[in-house]
N, CA, C and O atoms as a printed pandas DataFrame, in Angstrom:
     atom_number atom_name residue_name chain_id  residue_number  x_coord  y_coord  z_coord
0              1         N          MET        A               1   -7.460   34.064   50.550
1              2        CA          MET        A               1   -6.996   34.469   49.256
2              3         C          MET        A               1   -6.985   33.240   48.336
3              4         O          MET        A               1   -6.487   32.187   48.736
4              5         N          PRO        A               2   -7.530   33.353   47.096
5              6        CA          PRO        A               2   -7.574   32.194   46.198
6              7         C          PRO        A               2   -6.177   31.843   45.698
7              8         O          PRO        A               2   -5.301   32.695   45.549
8              9         N          GLU        A               3   -6.016   30.572   45.453
9             10        CA          GLU        A               3   -4.718   30.084   44.984
10            11         C          GLU        A               3   -4.474   30.532   43.547
11            12         O          GLU        A               3   -5.374   30.474   42.709
12            13         N          ARG        A               4   -3.279   30.970   43.275
13            14        CA          ARG        A               4   -2.936   31.468   41.945
14            15         C          ARG        A               4   -2.556   30.284   41.037
15            16         O          ARG        A               4   -1.828   29.384   41.456
16            17         N          SER        A               5   -3.048   30.295   39.816
17            18        CA          SER        A               5   -2.768   29.228   38.855
18            19         C          SER        A               5   -1.472   29.523   38.130
19            20         O          SER        A               5   -1.143   30.680   37.867
20            21         N          ASP        A               6   -0.733   28.463   37.806
21            22        CA          ASP        A               6    0.508   28.621   37.054
22            23         C          ASP        A               6    0.238   28.813   35.566
23            24         O          ASP        A               6    1.130   29.214   34.819
24            25         N          ILE        A               7   -0.982   28.530   35.133
25            26        CA          ILE        A               7   -1.323   28.611   33.715
26            27         C          ILE        A               7   -2.128   29.882   33.481
27            28         O          ILE        A               7   -3.190   30.086   34.070
28            29         N          SER        A               8   -1.608   30.714   32.625
29            30        CA          SER        A               8   -2.282   31.958   32.284
30            31         C          SER        A               8   -3.150   31.725   31.060
31            32         O          SER        A               8   -2.679   31.126   30.093
32            33         N          PRO        A               9   -4.390   32.172   31.062
33            34        CA          PRO        A               9   -5.247   32.002   29.869
34            35         C          PRO        A               9   -4.637   32.681   28.639
35            36         O          PRO        A               9   -4.784   32.200   27.515
36            37         N          ARG        A              10   -3.960   33.787   28.866
37            38        CA          ARG        A              10   -3.323   34.494   27.745
38            39         C          ARG        A              10   -2.220   33.627   27.142
39            40         O          ARG        A              10   -2.134   33.508   25.920
40            41         N          HIS        A              11   -1.376   33.021   27.979
41            42        CA          HIS        A              11   -0.295   32.163   27.474
42            43         C          HIS        A              11   -0.843   30.890   26.826
43            44         O          HIS        A              11   -0.284   30.396   25.846
44            45         N          LEU        A              12   -1.922   30.372   27.371
45            46        CA          LEU        A              12   -2.567   29.186   26.796
46            47         C          LEU        A              12   -3.093   29.512   25.401
47            48         O          LEU        A              12   -2.946   28.704   24.484
48            49         N          ALA        A              13   -3.705   30.685   25.230
49            50        CA          ALA        A              13   -4.230   31.094   23.930
50            51         C          ALA        A              13   -3.097   31.308   22.935
51            52         O          ALA        A              13   -3.232   30.947   21.766
52            53         N          VAL        A              14   -1.997   31.882   23.371
53            54        CA          VAL        A              14   -0.842   32.091   22.486
54            55         C          VAL        A              14   -0.267   30.748   22.053
55            56         O          VAL        A              14    0.057   30.570   20.879
56            57         N          GLY        A              15   -0.137   29.816   22.962
57            58        CA          GLY        A              15    0.369   28.482   22.624
58            59         C          GLY        A              15   -0.531   27.774   21.633
59            60         O          GLY        A              15   -0.055   27.153   20.682
60            61         N          ALA        A              16   -1.857   27.870   21.861
61            62        CA          ALA        A              16   -2.809   27.244   20.943
62            63         C          ALA        A              16   -2.733   27.887   19.568
63            64         O          ALA        A              16   -2.825   27.193   18.555
64            65         N          ALA        A              17   -2.565   29.197   19.519
65            66        CA          ALA        A              17   -2.462   29.897   18.238
66            67         C          ALA        A              17   -1.198   29.483   17.493
67            68         O          ALA        A              17   -1.226   29.334   16.271
68            69         N          ILE        A              18   -0.102   29.297   18.202
69            70        CA          ILE        A              18    1.149   28.868   17.567
70            71         C          ILE        A              18    0.995   27.463   16.989
71            72         O          ILE        A              18    1.432   27.197   15.870
72            73         N          ILE        A              19    0.379   26.575   17.748
73            74        CA          ILE        A              19    0.158   25.198   17.264
74            75         C          ILE        A              19   -0.748   25.212   16.038
75            76         O          ILE        A              19   -0.462   24.546   15.043
76            77         N          PHE        A              20   -1.849   25.974   16.109
77            78        CA          PHE        A              20   -2.783   26.062   14.987
78            79         C          PHE        A              20   -2.088   26.626   13.750
79            80         O          PHE        A              20   -2.289   26.117   12.648
80            81         N          ALA        A              21   -1.278   27.660   13.916
81            82        CA          ALA        A              21   -0.565   28.263   12.794
82            83         C          ALA        A              21    0.437   27.272   12.194
83            84         O          ALA        A              21    0.603   27.218   10.975
84            85         N          GLY        A              22    1.095   26.499   13.036
85            86        CA          GLY        A              22    2.034   25.500   12.533
86            87         C          GLY        A              22    1.342   24.419   11.722
87            88         O          GLY        A              22    1.842   24.009   10.674
88            89         N          ILE        A              23    0.202   23.960   12.198
89            90        CA          ILE        A              23   -0.560   22.944   11.463
90            91         C          ILE        A              23   -1.050   23.511   10.143
91            92         O          ILE        A              23   -0.944   22.856    9.106
92            93         N          ALA        A              24   -1.586   24.725   10.173
93            94        CA          ALA        A              24   -2.089   25.349    8.948
94            95         C          ALA        A              24   -0.961   25.553    7.934
95            96         O          ALA        A              24   -1.149   25.328    6.739
96            97         N          ALA        A              25    0.201   25.978    8.411
97            98        CA          ALA        A              25    1.331   26.194    7.510
98            99         C          ALA        A              25    1.801   24.879    6.899
99           100         O          ALA        A              25    2.111   24.827    5.709
100          101         N          SER        A              26    1.858   23.816    7.700
101          102        CA          SER        A              26    2.312   22.532    7.157
102          103         C          SER        A              26    1.315   21.977    6.143
103          104         O          SER        A              26    1.723   21.384    5.144
104          105         N          LEU        A              27    0.011   22.160    6.384
105          106        CA          LEU        A              27   -0.986   21.717    5.407
106          107         C          LEU        A              27   -0.892   22.526    4.119
107          108         O          LEU        A              27   -1.049   21.983    3.025
108          109         N          ALA        A              28   -0.637   23.825    4.253
109          110        CA          ALA        A              28   -0.510   24.665    3.060
110          111         C          ALA        A              28    0.711   24.261    2.236
111          112         O          ALA        A              28    0.631   24.195    1.009
112          113         N          VAL        A              29    1.820   23.996    2.884
113          114        CA          VAL        A              29    3.027   23.570    2.167
114          115         C          VAL        A              29    2.799   22.217    1.503
115          116         O          VAL        A              29    3.211   22.007    0.362
116          117         N          ALA        A              30    2.146   21.301    2.211
117          118        CA          ALA        A              30    1.867   19.980    1.626
118          119         C          ALA        A              30    0.954   20.114    0.410
119          120         O          ALA        A              30    1.184   19.457   -0.605
120          121         N          ALA        A              31   -0.077   20.951    0.497
121          122        CA          ALA        A              31   -0.982   21.151   -0.635
122          123         C          ALA        A              31   -0.247   21.790   -1.806
123          124         O          ALA        A              31   -0.557   21.501   -2.962
124          125         N          TRP        A              32    0.713   22.646   -1.523
125          126        CA          TRP        A              32    1.467   23.301   -2.585
126          127         C          TRP        A              32    2.423   22.309   -3.257
127          128         O          TRP        A              32    2.610   22.350   -4.473
128          129         N          LEU        A              33    3.027   21.417   -2.459
129          130        CA          LEU        A              33    3.983   20.454   -3.011
130          131         C          LEU        A              33    3.306   19.334   -3.787
131          132         O          LEU        A              33    3.817   18.889   -4.815
132          133         N          VAL        A              34    2.167   18.883   -3.302
133          134        CA          VAL        A              34    1.455   17.769   -3.926
134          135         C          VAL        A              34    0.312   18.354   -4.732
135          136         O          VAL        A              34   -0.743   18.695   -4.197
136          137         N          LYS        A              35    0.545   18.460   -6.026
137          138        CA          LYS        A              35   -0.488   19.014   -6.900
138          139         C          LYS        A              35   -1.276   17.852   -7.479
139          140         O          LYS        A              35   -0.760   17.122   -8.326
140          141         N          PRO        A              36   -2.525   17.661   -7.040
141          142        CA          PRO        A              36   -3.304   16.517   -7.528
142          143         C          PRO        A              36   -3.638   16.657   -9.013
143          144         O          PRO        A              36   -3.804   17.761   -9.530
144          145         N          ALA        A              37   -3.731   15.507   -9.682
145          146        CA          ALA        A              37   -4.103   15.493  -11.097
146          147         C          ALA        A              37   -5.565   15.886  -11.219
147          148         O          ALA        A              37   -6.356   15.677  -10.300
148          149         N          ALA        A              38   -5.906   16.445  -12.337
149          150        CA          ALA        A              38   -7.295   16.829  -12.567
150          151         C          ALA        A              38   -8.163   15.585  -12.558
151          152         O          ALA        A              38   -7.789   14.552  -13.113
152          153         N          ILE        A              39   -9.298   15.686  -11.940
153          154        CA          ILE        A              39  -10.202   14.531  -11.831
154          155         C          ILE        A              39  -10.714   14.178  -13.227
155          156         O          ILE        A              39  -11.110   15.050  -14.001
156          157         N          GLY        A              40  -10.697   12.894  -13.525
157          158        CA          GLY        A              40  -11.196   12.433  -14.809
158          159         C          GLY        A              40  -10.117   12.273  -15.857
159          160         O          GLY        A              40  -10.362   11.665  -16.899
160          161         N          GLU        A              41   -8.936   12.799  -15.612
161          162        CA          GLU        A              41   -7.851   12.662  -16.570
162          163         C          GLU        A              41   -6.820   11.670  -16.047
163          164         O          GLU        A              41   -6.394   11.783  -14.897
164          165         N          PRO        A              42   -6.406   10.695  -16.868
165          166        CA          PRO        A              42   -5.364    9.772  -16.415
166          167         C          PRO        A              42   -4.022   10.481  -16.352
167          168         O          PRO        A              42   -3.809   11.466  -17.059
168          169         N          PRO        A              43   -3.125    9.997  -15.524
169          170        CA          PRO        A              43   -1.790   10.588  -15.484
170          171         C          PRO        A              43   -1.087   10.423  -16.824
171          172         O          PRO        A              43   -1.411    9.504  -17.575
172          173         N          PRO        A              44   -0.145   11.281  -17.137
173          174        CA          PRO        A              44    0.561   11.178  -18.423
174          175         C          PRO        A              44    1.230    9.812  -18.578
175          176         O          PRO        A              44    1.885    9.325  -17.657
176          177         N          GLY        A              45    1.063    9.217  -19.721
177          178        CA          GLY        A              45    1.691    7.932  -20.005
178          179         C          GLY        A              45    0.928    6.730  -19.474
179          180         O          GLY        A              45    1.392    5.599  -19.616
180          181         N          ALA        A              46   -0.237    6.949  -18.862
181          182        CA          ALA        A              46   -1.009    5.827  -18.303
182          183         C          ALA        A              46   -1.740    5.099  -19.428
183          184         O          ALA        A              46   -2.263    5.712  -20.359
184          185         N          ARG        A              47   -1.760    3.778  -19.312
185          186        CA          ARG        A              47   -2.511    2.957  -20.258
186          187         C          ARG        A              47   -3.782    2.498  -19.590
187          188         O          ARG        A              47   -3.729    1.830  -18.558
188          189         N          LEU        A              48   -4.909    2.834  -20.144
189          190        CA          LEU        A              48   -6.170    2.416  -19.567
190          191         C          LEU        A              48   -6.567    1.057  -20.115
191          192         O          LEU        A              48   -6.337    0.757  -21.287
192          193         N          GLN        A              49   -7.162    0.243  -19.265
193          194        CA          GLN        A              49   -7.620   -1.069  -19.691
194          195         C          GLN        A              49   -8.971   -0.923  -20.372
195          196         O          GLN        A              49   -9.850   -0.205  -19.896
196          197         N          THR        A              50   -9.120   -1.612  -21.485
197          198        CA          THR        A              50  -10.405   -1.551  -22.174
198          199         C          THR        A              50  -11.387   -2.560  -21.604
199          200         O          THR        A              50  -12.595   -2.331  -21.642
200          201         N          ALA        A              51  -10.890   -3.672  -21.076
201          202        CA          ALA        A              51  -11.761   -4.699  -20.496
202          203         C          ALA        A              51  -11.070   -5.289  -19.269
203          204         O          ALA        A              51  -10.501   -6.377  -19.356
204          205         N          PRO        A              52  -11.106   -4.598  -18.126
205          206        CA          PRO        A              52  -10.380   -5.087  -16.957
206          207         C          PRO        A              52  -10.871   -6.445  -16.459
207          208         O          PRO        A              52  -10.084   -7.213  -15.906
208          209         N          GLN        A              53  -12.150   -6.756  -16.642
209          210        CA          GLN        A              53  -12.663   -8.057  -16.191
210          211         C          GLN        A              53  -11.994   -9.181  -16.966
211          212         O          GLN        A              53  -11.628  -10.204  -16.387
212          213         N          ASN        A              54  -11.833   -8.999  -18.272
213          214        CA          ASN        A              54  -11.167  -10.021  -19.086
214          215         C          ASN        A              54   -9.694  -10.130  -18.708
215          216         O          ASN        A              54   -9.134  -11.225  -18.669
216          217         N          ASP        A              55   -9.071   -8.987  -18.430
217          218        CA          ASP        A              55   -7.654   -8.992  -18.074
218          219         C          ASP        A              55   -7.412   -9.745  -16.769
219          220         O          ASP        A              55   -6.479  -10.544  -16.682
220          221         N          ILE        A              56   -8.244   -9.502  -15.751
221          222        CA          ILE        A              56   -8.039  -10.178  -14.463
222          223         C          ILE        A              56   -8.353  -11.665  -14.593
223          224         O          ILE        A              56   -7.702  -12.493  -13.957
224          225         N          ALA        A              57   -9.337  -12.005  -15.407
225          226        CA          ALA        A              57   -9.656  -13.426  -15.608
226          227         C          ALA        A              57   -8.487  -14.138  -16.288
227          228         O          ALA        A              57   -8.125  -15.247  -15.893
228          229         N          ALA        A              58   -7.900  -13.517  -17.295
229          230        CA          ALA        A              58   -6.750  -14.118  -17.988
230          231         C          ALA        A              58   -5.560  -14.220  -17.044
231          232         O          ALA        A              58   -4.844  -15.221  -17.057
232          233         N          PHE        A              59   -5.342  -13.201  -16.232
233          234        CA          PHE        A              59   -4.250  -13.211  -15.258
234          235         C          PHE        A              59   -4.418  -14.368  -14.283
235          236         O          PHE        A              59   -3.460  -15.087  -14.001
236          237         N          ARG        A              60   -5.634  -14.554  -13.764
237          238        CA          ARG        A              60   -5.890  -15.646  -12.807
238          239         C          ARG        A              60   -5.729  -17.012  -13.458
239          240         O          ARG        A              60   -5.192  -17.933  -12.843
240          241         N          ARG        A              61   -6.195  -17.151  -14.711
241          242        CA          ARG        A              61   -6.013  -18.437  -15.416
242          243         C          ARG        A              61   -4.533  -18.747  -15.576
243          244         O          ARG        A              61   -4.106  -19.884  -15.376
244          245         N          GLU        A              62   -3.762  -17.747  -15.931
245          246        CA          GLU        A              62   -2.321  -17.945  -16.114
246          247         C          GLU        A              62   -1.652  -18.368  -14.805
247          248         O          GLU        A              62   -0.819  -19.274  -14.799
248          249         N          LYS        A              63   -2.014  -17.716  -13.702
249          250        CA          LYS        A              63   -1.400  -18.041  -12.415
250          251         C          LYS        A              63   -1.841  -19.410  -11.917
251          252         O          LYS        A              63   -1.033  -20.146  -11.350
252          253         N          GLU        A              64   -3.102  -19.763  -12.118
253          254        CA          GLU        A              64   -3.589  -21.099  -11.735
254          255         C          GLU        A              64   -2.866  -22.175  -12.530
255          256         O          GLU        A              64   -2.471  -23.201  -11.976
256          257         N          ALA        A              65   -2.691  -21.944  -13.827
257          258        CA          ALA        A              65   -1.988  -22.922  -14.666
258          259         C          ALA        A              65   -0.558  -23.098  -14.174
259          260         O          ALA        A              65   -0.043  -24.216  -14.148
260          261         N          ARG        A              66    0.074  -22.020  -13.790
261          262        CA          ARG        A              66    1.453  -22.094  -13.276
262          263         C          ARG        A              66    1.495  -22.873  -11.961
263          264         O          ARG        A              66    2.403  -23.675  -11.741
264          265         N          LEU        A              67    0.505  -22.634  -11.080
265          266        CA          LEU        A              67    0.475  -23.324   -9.794
266          267         C          LEU        A              67    0.228  -24.822   -9.941
267          268         O          LEU        A              67    0.668  -25.610   -9.104
268          269         N          GLU        A              68   -0.476  -25.216  -11.004
269          270        CA          GLU        A              68   -0.856  -26.619  -11.170
270          271         C          GLU        A              68    0.036  -27.372  -12.141
271          272         O          GLU        A              68   -0.254  -28.522  -12.469
272          273         N          SER        A              69    1.114  -26.754  -12.610
273          274        CA          SER        A              69    1.967  -27.415  -13.592
274          275         C          SER        A              69    3.382  -27.605  -13.047
275          276         O          SER        A              69    3.740  -27.098  -11.984
276          277         N          THR        A              70    4.164  -28.351  -13.814
277          278        CA          THR        A              70    5.578  -28.506  -13.473
278          279         C          THR        A              70    6.393  -27.871  -14.582
279          280         O          THR        A              70    5.932  -27.749  -15.716
280          281         N          GLY        A              71    7.598  -27.471  -14.248
281          282        CA          GLY        A              71    8.445  -26.877  -15.267
282          283         C          GLY        A              71    9.776  -26.441  -14.687
283          284         O          GLY        A              71    9.952  -26.384  -13.470
284          285         N          ARG        A              72   10.701  -26.140  -15.565
285          286        CA          ARG        A              72   12.028  -25.722  -15.165
286          287         C          ARG        A              72   12.049  -24.215  -14.966
287          288         O          ARG        A              72   11.571  -23.454  -15.808
288          289         N          VAL        A              73   12.618  -23.794  -13.826
289          290        CA          VAL        A              73   12.782  -22.376  -13.527
290          291         C          VAL        A              73   14.120  -21.903  -14.066
291          292         O          VAL        A              73   14.192  -20.890  -14.761
292          293         N          ASP        A              74   15.174  -22.631  -13.747
293          294        CA          ASP        A              74   16.508  -22.349  -14.271
294          295         C          ASP        A              74   17.275  -23.671  -14.317
295          296         O          ASP        A              74   16.661  -24.737  -14.264
296          297         N          GLU        A              75   18.583  -23.622  -14.411
297          298        CA          GLU        A              75   19.374  -24.843  -14.558
298          299         C          GLU        A              75   19.285  -25.776  -13.367
299          300         O          GLU        A              75   19.429  -26.988  -13.528
300          301         N          THR        A              76   19.053  -25.248  -12.179
301          302        CA          THR        A              76   19.058  -26.093  -10.980
302          303         C          THR        A              76   17.709  -26.181  -10.274
303          304         O          THR        A              76   17.579  -26.942   -9.315
304          305         N          HIS        A              77   16.705  -25.433  -10.712
305          306        CA          HIS        A              77   15.422  -25.415  -10.010
306          307         C          HIS        A              77   14.259  -25.741  -10.938
307          308         O          HIS        A              77   14.261  -25.391  -12.119
308          309         N          VAL        A              78   13.268  -26.422  -10.370
309          310        CA          VAL        A              78   12.020  -26.692  -11.082
310          311         C          VAL        A              78   10.866  -26.270  -10.184
311          312         O          VAL        A              78   11.024  -26.152   -8.969
312          313         N          HIS        A              79    9.704  -26.041  -10.791
313          314        CA          HIS        A              79    8.524  -25.775   -9.969
314          315         C          HIS        A              79    7.558  -26.938  -10.142
315          316         O          HIS        A              79    7.445  -27.527  -11.217
316          317         N          ILE        A              80    6.856  -27.256   -9.037
317          318        CA          ILE        A              80    5.897  -28.356   -9.039
318          319         C          ILE        A              80    4.606  -27.844   -8.422
319          320         O          ILE        A              80    4.615  -26.825   -7.731
320          321         N          PRO        A              81    3.478  -28.546   -8.663
321          322        CA          PRO        A              81    2.215  -28.123   -8.066
322          323         C          PRO        A              81    2.298  -28.093   -6.534
323          324         O          PRO        A              81    3.037  -28.869   -5.927
324          325         N          ILE        A              82    1.548  -27.207   -5.937
325          326        CA          ILE        A              82    1.579  -27.027   -4.484
326          327         C          ILE        A              82    1.211  -28.320   -3.758
327          328         O          ILE        A              82    1.860  -28.689   -2.779
328          329         N          GLU        A              83    0.181  -29.001   -4.231
329          330        CA          GLU        A              83   -0.245  -30.242   -3.573
330          331         C          GLU        A              83    0.884  -31.267   -3.556
331          332         O          GLU        A              83    1.123  -31.924   -2.542
332          333         N          GLN        A              84    1.565  -31.395   -4.668
333          334        CA          GLN        A              84    2.673  -32.345   -4.752
334          335         C          GLN        A              84    3.806  -31.918   -3.820
335          336         O          GLN        A              84    4.407  -32.760   -3.152
336          337         N          ALA        A              85    4.096  -30.643   -3.771
337          338        CA          ALA        A              85    5.152  -30.142   -2.889
338          339         C          ALA        A              85    4.802  -30.387   -1.424
339          340         O          ALA        A              85    5.673  -30.737   -0.627
340          341         N          MET        A              86    3.534  -30.205   -1.069
341          342        CA          MET        A              86    3.116  -30.434    0.320
342          343         C          MET        A              86    3.236  -31.909    0.689
343          344         O          MET        A              86    3.658  -32.242    1.797
344          345         N          ARG        A              87    2.864  -32.802   -0.246
345          346        CA          ARG        A              87    3.002  -34.238    0.028
346          347         C          ARG        A              87    4.466  -34.616    0.212
347          348         O          ARG        A              87    4.804  -35.359    1.134
348          349         N          LEU        A              88    5.343  -34.105   -0.668
349          350        CA          LEU        A              88    6.772  -34.403   -0.542
350          351         C          LEU        A              88    7.336  -33.884    0.776
351          352         O          LEU        A              88    8.100  -34.577    1.447
352          353         N          TRP        A              89    6.959  -32.677    1.138
353          354        CA          TRP        A              89    7.450  -32.081    2.383
354          355         C          TRP        A              89    6.961  -32.890    3.585
355          356         O          TRP        A              89    7.732  -33.152    4.509
356          357         N          ALA        A              90    5.683  -33.288    3.579
357          358        CA          ALA        A              90    5.121  -34.050    4.688
358          359         C          ALA        A              90    5.802  -35.410    4.803
359          360         O          ALA        A              90    6.125  -35.854    5.905
360          361         N          ARG        A              91    6.020  -36.069    3.673
361          362        CA          ARG        A              91    6.683  -37.375    3.694
362          363         C          ARG        A              91    8.095  -37.245    4.231
363          364         O          ARG        A              91    8.544  -38.105    4.989
364          365         N          GLU        A              92    8.807  -36.191    3.857
365          366        CA          GLU        A              92   10.159  -35.990    4.291
366          367         C          GLU        A              92   10.243  -35.658    5.786
367          368         O          GLU        A              92   11.202  -36.045    6.452
368          369         N          HIS        A              93    9.265  -34.959    6.301
369          370        CA          HIS        A              93    9.323  -34.525    7.720
370          371         C          HIS        A              93    8.611  -35.494    8.650
371          372         O          HIS        A              93    8.585  -35.263    9.859
372          373         N          ARG        A              94    8.039  -36.557    8.135
373          374        CA          ARG        A              94    7.419  -37.583    8.977
374          375         C          ARG        A              94    8.468  -38.456    9.647
375          376         O          ARG        A              94    8.204  -39.051   10.692
376          377         N          LYS        A              95    9.612  -38.534    9.076
377          378        CA          LYS        A              95   10.670  -39.441    9.546
378          379         C          LYS        A              95   11.241  -39.003   10.862
379          380         O          LYS        A              95   12.139  -39.656   11.393
């Protein structure tokens, strides 16, 4: 007599159907909650850049100038160029 299996194909199919239905329901709820913006239209209140290449170049120049300069941050702190800070740190930790 052949050995009887503990897994019934009918129960396996029901379990798979329940899992599939749960996934489908969760995707449907997510699609309903997250309504994507129409393609080609910016979100309300968005400011579009007219020349992003110029903007990023100006941003990088500003950040480079800040990294290479010295100045006061507040009453007790100043900023110095990275190279100078590394030399000071190395000199201090050589001892």
